[in-house]
N, C-alpha and C positions, 0 to 999 in steps of 0.2 A: 504494500500500500504506500502511496506517495501522498504526503500531507503537507499542505502549505498553511502554516500558522500565521495569523495576522494580529498584531497588537496595535489597534487603531489609534490614530492621532493625526491631527492636521499638520502640526509642526514636525513631529517625529512619529513615523509609522513603522514599527518593527515588522520584519518578516523572517520566517525560518522555514526552509523546505527540508523535510525529513523523510527518509525512506525506511520502511520497516514492515515486519509481518510477524505472524505467530512463530515464536521460538527464535527469531532472528534479532541480532543486536541492531538497534536503530542507527542509521547513518545520516549525518548532515550532508545535504546536497548543496545548499546555499543559505546564507544568513546575511542580514543587513538591515539598514534603516533607510526609508524614503523620507526626505526632508523637503519642506517648503519654507521660504523665508517669511518670518512673522511680519516683516515690514510690507509685504505685498498685500493687495486687496484679497479678501477672503474668496470671492468667486474664482479668481485666477488660481489661488492656491488649491481650491477644491478641484478645479479642472486639471491641474498638473498632477495632483494625487490620483485622480481618476485614471488619467493616462498611464501613470506608472503602475498602478494596481492591475490594470488590464494587460499591460505589457508583461508583468510578472506571471499572471495566470496563463497568458499565451505562450510564454517561454518555457515554463516548467510543466504545464499541462497536468496539474495535480488531480488525483482522483477525488480528494476531499480538501475543502478549505475550512479551517477552524478559525473562527473569529471570536475575540473576547467580547462577551456580552456586557453591555453597559449596565451595571447592576446598581451601583451607588457611588455618587460623587458628592463631596461636601461643597465643592465649588460649582455653581450652576454653569458658569462660562466654560469650564473644563468639560463638564458633562455634555454640553451642546457640541463642542468641538469633537469629542470622542464619538458622539452619536453620529455626527455628519460623516466622519471618516469610516465608521463602522458600516453605515449605509452604503457608502461607495464600494467597500470591500464585498458586502453581501451581494450587491447588484452585479459587480464584475464577475464574481464566481458563478452566480446563478446564470447569467447570460452566456457564460462559457460552457454551461452544461455540467458543472461540477456539483457534487454533493456539498451542501453547506451545513455546518454545525456551529453552534455557539456554546461557549462555556463561561461561567462566571469566574472571576479571579479565585474565589475560594475553591471551586471545583478543580481548577488547574493546580492550585497549591496542594490540595488533597491528593490528587493523582500523582504528582511529581515528587512532593516532599513528604507525603503521608500525614500532613497537618494543614488544615484549611486556613490557619492564620499564620503560616510560615512567613518570616520576613523575606524581603527581596533577595538578600545575600544567600540565604539558605536555598531558595529556589534556584538561583544562579549556580550554586555549588552542586546541587542535585542534577541539574541539566548537564553540567560539565561531566559529572560522574556517569550518568546514564548514556551519554553520547561518546564517552571516552575522549573528551577534548583535552588537549595539552594545557590550555589556558581557560580561565573563567570567561564565559561568553559575555561580551560587552559590546555596546552599551546595554543597559537594562531592558530597553525596548526590544532589542534583538533576542536577548535571553528569554524574555516573556513570550515572544513569538515561537521560539523553539519549544518552550514549556507547553504552549497551546497544542503544538503538533504532537508532542509526546503524550499529552493528556488524551488526545483523540486516539492515538495508537493503543493506549491502555484501555480506553472506554469502548472502542469499536467492537470487540467481541460481545460485550454485554449488550450494546445497542442492537447488534445483529440478532442476538437471541430474543430480545424483547420484541423486535420487529417481526421475527418469525412466529412468536407466540401470538401476537396480535393478529397476524394474518390467518392463523389457524382458528382463532376465536370467531372470526367473521363468518 
């Protein structure tokens, strides 16, 4: 399975492409951060981010795109920005025909670190360990995107079983 994790943001949008499957050690294919200049007008920044997200999906052709779900933000301005970037990622993936899943930050932390309130550094260290990386993945946006992809790899078998059970119940 090839998963593209997206940690949405307008200024900094992390992405991490991970390949893995049952019994296989996951492998990083690509990781990075898409950026837009905060001094530019918002519509132009969103257009640039949309272009970059579509290019990522077209280049890597993931089977699944895992996007962080906007769950809670103290700062309303930040929540709006993350929501806008998240929407762009969801549309780019959907229009490319990818399966799209969303996970809350707590779900990702639980799947990767075993603790839903794990601090960012612990998540980064677990991502490093799980992927066999020589260095701590950085910046945090990129590490979070890799964590999203790892979360989906961990959750995919359960999601498949639940889906099969629902299909039989109908």
